[in-house]
N, C-alpha and C positions, 0 to 999 in steps of 0.2 A: 439389603443395601440398596440405597437411592441409585439411581441410573440416569445418565444422560438422556435429555429429553430429546424426543424426535417428533416433528410435526406431524408424521403420517399417522403415528399412532395415539394422537389424542388432541386433534386441532383446537378443540373446544377448550383446553386448559389452556391455551396461547392467546397472547393478545397481540394486536397488530396495529402498524402506522401505514398510511397510504404512501409508497416511495419508488418511483421506477427504477429498474438497473440501469438506466441511463444517468440518474442522480446519485446511486450509490453501488457498488459492487462489492459486495462483502470479501471475496475471495482476493481478490487485487488489493482493496484498503488494506484489511489487516493483516495482510502476510506481505508488505512490501518493506517494512523495516522503520514504519514509525512508531509501531507497538510492539511487545516482545511478548506478550502474555495470553494470548489467543491462541487455541489449537482446533484443529477440524476435529470433531468428534463422532460424526458421522457425516454421510455424503452431503456437503454443503450446508453444515452446521457447525457453528463456530462457538465455542465455549470459552468465556473469558470473566474479568472481573471489573466493574465498573461500579463507583461510588460504595465500595464495602459490601456488595453483593454479586453473587455467580449468577451469570447470563448464559442464555444459548440462543443464539441469533439464527435466522435462516431467511430466505427469500424466493416469493415468487415472481413472476414478471413486474408486476407493479404494487406489491406489498413487501414490507419489512417484519416479520415474525418474529416476537420476542416471547423467552419464556424465564421467570424471574424465580431462582430455586428460595424457597422460604424458611429450609430447617437450617439456618445459618448461623445458630448460637454455639456451634463448637463444630469441630469434625466429627462425622462418622455418626450423625445422629439415626436412630432405629427406624424412625418413619419414611417412608417413600417420600420424594419431593411431592407427588400427585396428592398423597393423602393431605400433607401441610396444606396444599395450596387448597384443596376444595374446605378444608376446617378454617382457613384465613376467609375463604368467599362468604361465609356467613355471618363475620364480623362486620361492624358498622364502618370501620375504617377502609374497608376494602375498595371503594371508589376512590377514595384520599391518595390509597398507596398506588391504586392503578394511572391516576394522573401525573401524580409524582412520578412514577417510573418512565412514562411516556415522555415526559418533561426532561428527564435525564437523558433519554436515548437521541432525542432532537437535539441537546444542548451537545452529546458526545460527539454526533457525526454532523454538528453544525448544519441540520437540516434546512434552515431558514437561508441558507445560500444556495441560489440556483444555478448549479453545476453547468447545466446544460447550456444556460446564457454564457458563461465563462468560457466554456471550452469554443463555443462560436466566434468569442472575441478574439480569444488566442489563435484559432485557425485561419481567422481572416488576417491577422498581423504577421502570421508564420507559417508557412506552408510546409514546413519539416513536422512542427506540431500539429498540423491537420492531419498528415498521412498517418501519425503514431496515434494520434485521437480517435480514429476511426476504428480501431482494434481495441485500444485500452480506454473504454469508456467507463465512468462512474468511479475513478479514482478521487476519493475525498480526502482532506485534512482534517484528521481528528481534534478535539480539542480534550487534551488529557490533563488528569491531575498533575500540578506543577510538580510536586516532591517526586511521584513514580516517573516521570518523563525525565527529570534532570537527573534522577540517580541510575536511571537506564541508561541514558546516554553517557553518562561518565563509564560505564561497562564497555563502550562501543570502541574505544578507541584501540588501534591494530588489532582488529575483531570482525567476524562475520556473522551474519545473521544467526544461524542454527546455535554456534558457540554463545553469541549475547543472550538468545532465549534461555538457555540451559542456566546460565549465571544469573539472570533474573529470577527464575524459578526458584535456583536455589537460595537465593538472599530472601525472597518471598517466605520461603518454609524454615529459614534458620530464625527470623527477625520479625515476620509478621504474624497477626491473629490468625487462628484457623477460622476459615468461614463452612468449610462442608465440604463431604467426600462423596463422589461419585463413581461408580465402577472402578474401586481402587486408586483414583485419584483424589489425592486432597488439595483443597483450593484453599490460600491463605489471602489476605489482605495485603497490599503493598505496607511495608514497615514506615511506622511513625519517622519523623525527625529524631526524635530523642531516643527510639531505637538504636538507629543508625549512628547517633554520636556517641553512644556507651563506650567506655574507654575500651573494652574488652573486644571491641567489634573488630578492628583491624586486625588482631591473630586470629579470630575466628573464621574471619572471610579469607585469609591467607590459605588455612587449613583445608576451605573449600575449594581451592585454585583459583582465586580473583586474582594472583601475584600483586603487582605494584598497585592495582587498583583499588586494594582494600582500604591503604592509606589515605586515597583520594577521597573514598566514598565517607570513611569515617572522620575525617579532617573538614571535608565540606558541610557535612552537617552539624559539626560543633561550632564551626564558625558562622553558620547561618543563625543557629539559635543563639551564642554567645554576642554576636555582634549587632543582629538586625530582628531577632525573634521569629518565632512561627509562623507569621502572617506575611512574612516579607515577599517571600517566592510569589505567592497570590496577587498582592499589592503590585508585583511587577506588570500586570496587565494594563494598570492604568497610567504607564510611564510612557513615553516615545521608544520607538524600536531602539535606537543606537544607545539610549541611557540604559535600556533595560539589558542590550547585551554586553555593554562594558560592566555593568554592575556584575553579571554572571560570570565573567570574565575574572574577577577577583577571587574566584574560589580554586581552591586546588583540582588540577584534573580536568579544569574548563578552559578550552581554547574556544578561537574564533568558530571552529564548526560545531562543536557541541553548544556553544549559546546559541548561535543560528537556528538550531534543531529545537533549543528549548523555547526560544523567542516564536518560532513559527507553530510548533506542534501543542503548544498550552498556553502560550502568553498572547495571544490574539494578534501578533505581528505577522499579517498575511504576506506582506512585503520582504521579510527574511529569504533569503535563498541559501541554504547551506551549502557550502562549495568543499568537498573533498576531491582527490584525485581520479574519482570516478565521473564527477559531475565537472571536471576540468578537462578529462577524454571526450565528454560528451559536447561541450564547448568547441572544442579544436577539430573533433572529426565530424559534427553535424551542422557546425555554424562557421567552420573556417575561422574560428576565433585565434587571430594571432598576436593579440595587445602583447604577449606574456614575454615577448623580445628571447625567445627560445628558453626561457627559465627553468631548470630541471627540477626544481623545488616548490611547494605552495607556500608562498610567501603572502604576508599580509595585504599587501599591494595587488598581487593576482588575485586573492581572496575578494577583495572589494571591488576591483575592475570587473570581475566575472559577475559578481552580484548586481553591479550596477549594469552591465550590458543586458542582462534580464529582464531586470525592472525596466528599462529603457523599451525593450521588446513588448512585454507581457503585462506591465503598469502595476498597478496596487496591489492583485493579488498573485504575482510573480512567484511566490513559493509554492502556492499550490498547483500552477502551472509545471514547475520544476519537479514537484513528485512525481507527474505522471509521467515524464522523461524518463526519470530515475526508475519507476517501475518497470517501463517499458525495457530496460535497458539489464534488467537483472537475468541472470541465466534460468533461474526457474519459471520463466515467464516465457521462454522463446519460442517454446511449443504452440502459445497463442500466435505468434506472428508466422509461423511456419503454415497453420491449419488455414489462417488467413489468406495467405499468399496463394493456396491450391484452390481455394474457392473464390479468390477475387474476380471480377469480370476484368477482363482485359482492356488496358488504357487505351486511348487513341490512338497511339503511334503503330502499338501491334495489332489493333484492330484494322488499321488501315494497311498496315503489311501483309495481314493476313488476305484482306481483300485483293490487294494487288497479285498475290501469291494464287489467288484464285480464277483471277482475270486471265492471267498468263496460261495458268493450267487449261482452261478451256479452250483459248485461243488454240493452243497446240493440239488439244484433242480435236480440235475443230480440220485443222491443217490437216493430220495424220489422216483424218477420213476422207477428205480431198484428195489424199494421197493414194488412198487404197486402191480403187478403182482403177487408177494409172497403173500401178505395180501390178495387179491383177492382169490388166491386158497385155502388159510387157511379158510376164510369165506364159500367157496362153501361147504368145505370138512365138516364144522360145521353143515352147512345147511343139507347135505345129511346125516350127522350122525341123526339130529334131526327128519328127515322124516322118515328114516328108524325106530327110536325109536316108533314113533305115529302107 
């Protein structure tokens, strides 16, 4: 049976792109809640699906390594993935495939965007961002397939990341085409719109634990196909942000937050800032945001105002900056903050305080030394008096 690839056991079978960790960190980007289909299958190795193919990605300090499994004509092929890759390497189309895959990866991670330059801009405009971004480098915005992104995010309402991952996985296994099997794990493509729109889908998904979301998934797919056609979603990449967001909000189960996530994560709307209660808390706690007049619920106005607040602060790529802070606030990454604070050099105030303390200690020690001979003379004098008395 085919196994998950590991760089150390056959690097010559991998391909690579130059990419430093300051431009992309896989562990943060793939696990911060913008995609739900990547799993860490070996230390620092992430396996998932892009463009109907299964990939394993890993990275060294300045290189992004990738391995594309080629026995993907059905689940559980007999040949190992390495044998298939060797077989493919002798075909004339190998070079063409290789270029195509490199381009898919560049597009998926939007590697043409210079993240380091954006971090500098955001840090210069926002001291809180600067402090966070020194720890959370390389958090990039993915450019996902619009169908996968939209229907994954319909599953996110009143939900948390690990539960959403399970749901999306069940959705793919139930309705997606099988791609391959690695170490007893079956990989499937994301379901097509027509598979999602099928009349029996709602009941099937309810049986799989999707609850009320089952109806939203089936009805949204059906509405897209009946009203707009299969190319409508990808076509939203070419319309202005607010128009795309309003169009998405006509679908069952798609509110402002989900529409903003889809705009940002697959429709090229870099200014979209998805606002949920979590982001609202960040705005109030870290930016002393108070324009909500003590609102208890996240209204449309609060959503719009917070988005505008961050757009004004961070500029045209505000959605990308927001994802860095969102990532930094996730419980699973708190250990990064703790580790960094232990290693971190002291700030100026602390160093100044320590320096003052050292000076005081030295002065005290000097004073004690000067006092010592005097005390000893006094002791000796007392002793000689006692001796004489005896």
